[in-house]
C-alpha positions as CSV (number, residue, x, y, z in Angstrom):
1,M,12.2,20.0,8.2
2,F,14.4,17.9,5.8
3,R,11.5,15.8,4.8
4,F,9.4,18.9,4.2
5,L,12.0,20.4,1.9
6,A,12.4,17.3,0.0
7,S,8.7,16.9,-0.5
8,L,8.4,20.6,-1.6
9,L,11.4,20.0,-4.2
10,T,9.6,16.9,-5.6
11,D,6.4,19.0,-6.1
12,V,8.3,22.0,-7.8
13,L,10.2,19.4,-10.1
14,E,7.0,17.9,-11.3
15,L,5.9,21.3,-12.6
16,L,9.1,21.8,-14.7
17,P,9.1,20.8,-18.5
18,F,12.3,19.0,-18.1
19,R,11.3,17.1,-14.9
20,G,12.1,13.8,-16.0
21,F,15.8,14.6,-16.4
22,V,16.0,16.6,-13.3
23,C,14.2,14.1,-11.1
24,R,16.7,11.3,-12.2
25,I,19.3,13.5,-10.8
26,F,17.7,14.5,-7.5
27,S,15.5,11.5,-6.7
28,P,17.1,8.6,-4.7
29,V,17.5,5.6,-6.7
30,V,17.3,2.0,-5.0
31,Q,19.4,-0.7,-6.2
32,F,17.9,-4.1,-5.5
33,P,20.1,-7.4,-5.4
34,S,18.2,-8.6,-8.5
35,G,19.8,-5.6,-10.5
36,R,16.7,-3.7,-10.7
37,R,17.0,0.1,-10.1
38,V,14.0,2.0,-9.0
39,A,13.9,5.9,-8.7
40,A,11.6,7.1,-5.7
41,G,9.3,10.1,-6.6
42,K,6.6,11.7,-4.6
43,L,5.7,10.8,-1.2
44,L,2.1,9.1,-1.1
45,A,1.7,8.0,2.4
46,E,3.5,7.6,5.7
47,G,3.0,6.0,9.1
48,G,5.3,5.5,12.0
49,F,8.6,4.5,10.4
50,S,7.2,3.6,6.9
51,F,7.0,5.7,3.9
52,V,5.6,5.0,0.5
53,Y,6.6,6.7,-2.7
54,S,5.5,6.7,-6.3
55,A,8.4,5.3,-8.4
56,S,9.6,4.3,-11.6
57,E,12.0,1.4,-12.7
58,V,15.0,3.0,-14.2
59,G,15.3,1.8,-17.9
60,S,11.8,0.3,-18.4
61,G,9.9,3.4,-17.0
62,Q,7.3,0.9,-15.4
63,A,5.4,2.8,-12.6
64,L,5.9,1.2,-9.2
65,A,5.0,1.9,-5.5
66,L,8.2,2.0,-3.4
67,K,7.8,1.2,0.4
68,K,10.7,2.3,2.7
69,M,10.7,0.9,6.3
70,I,13.3,2.2,8.7
71,C,14.3,-0.8,11.1
72,Q,15.9,0.7,14.1
73,D,16.4,-2.7,15.7
74,S,16.4,-6.5,15.1
75,Q,12.6,-6.7,16.1
76,A,11.8,-4.1,13.5
77,K,13.9,-5.8,10.8
78,A,12.3,-9.1,11.5
79,Q,8.8,-7.7,11.1
80,A,10.0,-6.1,7.8
81,Q,11.4,-9.6,6.5
82,T,8.1,-11.3,7.6
83,E,5.9,-8.6,5.7
84,A,8.1,-9.1,2.5
85,E,7.9,-12.8,2.8
86,M,4.0,-12.7,3.3
87,H,3.8,-10.7,0.1
88,A,6.1,-12.9,-1.8
89,R,4.1,-16.1,-0.6
90,F,1.0,-15.2,-2.4
91,S,0.1,-15.0,-6.1
92,H,-3.4,-13.7,-6.5
93,P,-5.3,-11.0,-8.4
94,N,-6.7,-9.7,-5.1
95,L,-3.5,-9.7,-3.0
96,M,-0.7,-7.1,-3.5
97,A,2.2,-8.8,-5.5
98,L,5.9,-8.2,-4.3
99,I,8.0,-7.2,-7.3
100,D,11.5,-6.9,-5.5
101,K,13.0,-6.3,-2.0
102,A,16.2,-4.9,-0.6
103,F,17.7,-4.6,2.8
104,V,20.5,-1.9,3.0
105,Q,22.3,-0.3,5.8
106,D,21.2,3.1,6.6
107,S,23.6,5.9,5.5
108,T,22.8,8.2,8.4
109,N,22.9,5.6,11.1
110,P,25.0,2.3,10.5
111,A,22.9,0.7,13.4
112,W,19.7,0.8,11.3
113,D,18.5,-1.0,8.3
114,I,16.4,0.2,5.5
115,C,13.9,-2.3,4.0
116,W,12.8,-1.3,0.4
117,L,9.8,-3.1,-1.0
118,A,8.6,-2.5,-4.7
119,F,5.0,-3.1,-5.6
120,P,2.7,-2.4,-8.6
121,L,1.4,1.3,-8.5
122,C,-2.3,1.3,-8.0
123,R,-4.8,3.9,-8.6
124,C,-5.8,4.8,-5.0
125,S,-7.1,3.5,-1.8
126,L,-10.5,2.2,-1.0
127,R,-10.6,4.9,1.7
128,D,-9.6,7.5,-0.9
129,E,-12.4,6.5,-3.2
130,I,-15.1,6.2,-0.3
131,T,-14.1,9.9,0.5
132,N,-14.3,10.9,-3.2
133,Q,-17.8,9.4,-3.6
134,V,-18.9,11.1,-0.5
135,L,-17.7,14.4,-1.7
136,K,-19.5,13.8,-4.9
137,D,-22.8,13.1,-3.1
138,L,-22.3,16.4,-1.3
139,Q,-21.6,18.2,-4.5
140,H,-24.7,16.9,-6.0
141,K,-26.9,17.9,-3.0
142,D,-25.4,21.4,-3.3
143,R,-26.0,21.4,-7.0
144,A,-22.2,21.9,-7.7
145,I,-21.9,19.0,-10.0
146,G,-19.3,20.9,-12.2
147,A,-16.4,19.5,-10.1
148,S,-17.5,15.9,-10.8
149,S,-15.8,13.8,-13.2
150,G,-19.1,12.5,-14.7
151,P,-21.7,9.9,-14.0
152,D,-19.3,7.1,-15.0
153,A,-17.3,7.8,-12.0
154,R,-20.1,7.2,-9.6
155,W,-20.6,4.0,-7.8
156,T,-23.4,1.7,-8.6
157,L,-24.5,-1.4,-6.7
158,P,-22.8,-3.9,-9.2
159,V,-19.5,-2.0,-8.8
160,V,-19.7,-2.1,-4.9
161,I,-20.5,-5.9,-4.9
162,D,-17.7,-6.5,-7.4
163,I,-15.2,-4.6,-5.0
164,L,-16.6,-6.6,-1.9
165,I,-16.3,-9.9,-3.7
166,G,-12.6,-9.1,-4.7
167,I,-11.9,-8.3,-1.0
168,A,-13.6,-11.5,0.1
169,K,-11.6,-13.6,-2.6
170,G,-8.3,-11.9,-1.3
171,V,-9.2,-12.9,2.5
172,H,-10.2,-16.4,1.5
173,E,-6.8,-17.0,-0.5
174,M,-5.1,-15.9,2.8
175,H,-7.2,-18.0,5.0
176,R,-6.6,-21.0,2.7
177,A,-3.0,-20.5,3.7
178,K,-3.8,-20.4,7.2
179,I,-2.9,-16.8,7.5
180,A,-5.1,-13.8,8.9
181,H,-4.4,-10.3,7.5
182,R,-5.5,-8.9,11.1
183,D,-5.7,-5.3,10.0
184,L,-8.3,-5.3,7.2
185,K,-9.6,-1.8,6.7
186,P,-10.4,0.5,3.6
187,E,-6.9,2.1,4.0
188,N,-5.4,-1.3,3.2
189,V,-7.5,-2.1,0.3
190,L,-6.1,-0.6,-3.1
191,L,-7.8,-0.2,-6.2
192,Q,-5.9,-1.4,-9.3
193,A,-6.8,-0.8,-12.7
194,A,-7.4,-4.0,-14.7
195,V,-8.2,-3.9,-18.4
196,S,-10.3,-7.2,-18.2
197,D,-12.1,-5.9,-15.3
198,T,-14.9,-3.9,-17.0
199,R,-17.7,-3.9,-14.3
200,S,-15.5,-2.0,-11.8
201,A,-13.9,0.4,-14.4
202,P,-12.8,3.2,-13.7
203,F,-12.4,2.0,-10.1
204,G,-10.3,-1.1,-10.7
205,R,-9.8,-4.4,-8.8
206,A,-9.8,-4.6,-5.0
207,V,-6.3,-5.6,-3.9
208,L,-5.3,-6.2,-0.2
209,M,-2.1,-4.7,0.9
210,D,0.0,-4.1,4.0
211,F,0.9,-7.6,5.4
212,G,3.0,-6.4,8.3
213,S,0.2,-7.3,10.7
214,C,-0.4,-10.8,9.3
215,G,-0.6,-13.8,11.7
216,P,-1.9,-17.3,11.9
217,S,-5.7,-17.6,11.3
218,E,-6.2,-20.2,13.9
219,V,-4.7,-20.0,17.4
220,A,-5.6,-22.6,20.1
221,I,-6.6,-21.1,23.4
222,Q,-6.5,-23.3,26.5
223,S,-6.3,-20.9,29.4
224,R,-7.4,-17.4,30.4
225,R,-3.7,-16.2,30.2
226,E,-3.6,-17.3,26.7
227,A,-6.7,-15.5,25.8
228,L,-5.4,-12.4,27.3
229,G,-2.3,-12.7,25.2
230,Q,-4.4,-12.8,22.1
231,T,-6.3,-9.6,23.3
232,E,-2.8,-7.8,23.6
233,T,-1.9,-9.1,20.1
234,A,-5.1,-7.6,18.6
235,A,-4.4,-4.4,20.3
236,Q,-0.9,-4.2,18.7
237,F,-1.8,-5.4,15.3
238,C,-5.5,-4.5,14.6
239,T,-6.8,-1.1,14.2
240,L,-9.2,-0.4,17.0
241,Q,-12.3,0.7,14.7
242,Y,-12.0,-2.5,12.7
243,R,-11.3,-5.2,15.4
């Protein structure tokens, strides 16, 4: 109920002419060890004990994505730390860059920790854009093209190939480091606007995200028991439809 009311309040504030001032008052501000302060905004996505918000850096106004992970035990905290380390490990245009991180004690439960990760804000996920393109095809078939944003927003073969190449480049960079993503799916591919990337505009560059499921790209298996163990690992970290 509290989450619903908070989301409703955020939606209402966005409609106000003085929303910037009001949001600075009501939106939580995360203080990072680096000194950076980030104000959380609208909830963009959630899953399990993770939440992603649109956000902005206090002072510069830079648009960011702010991920909050509730760590209820030491294992969850270790996984969050591993995810942050994986993002910080890479510097590649097709892999999500980590801007900052913070681990703080939960104010509502001292036994819990909250992990905050700050990332660049992307336009949408590949899944969102696939859905958008399907809807536009349906609109075209129903001759209801008025809701479309125009022919420039339709996918073409060069655009699709460019997005796939971006995904492949990101995966290749991870494999060079002997790391496997292990949960690659349209929901975990974001489209980030890039001025220099004219072929895929206005869709943007493909960027892989969500490194919480990452693991070694090569695992030596010498027994049936070890093979079964890898099957269990896949069931834990990989989405069923994309294994």
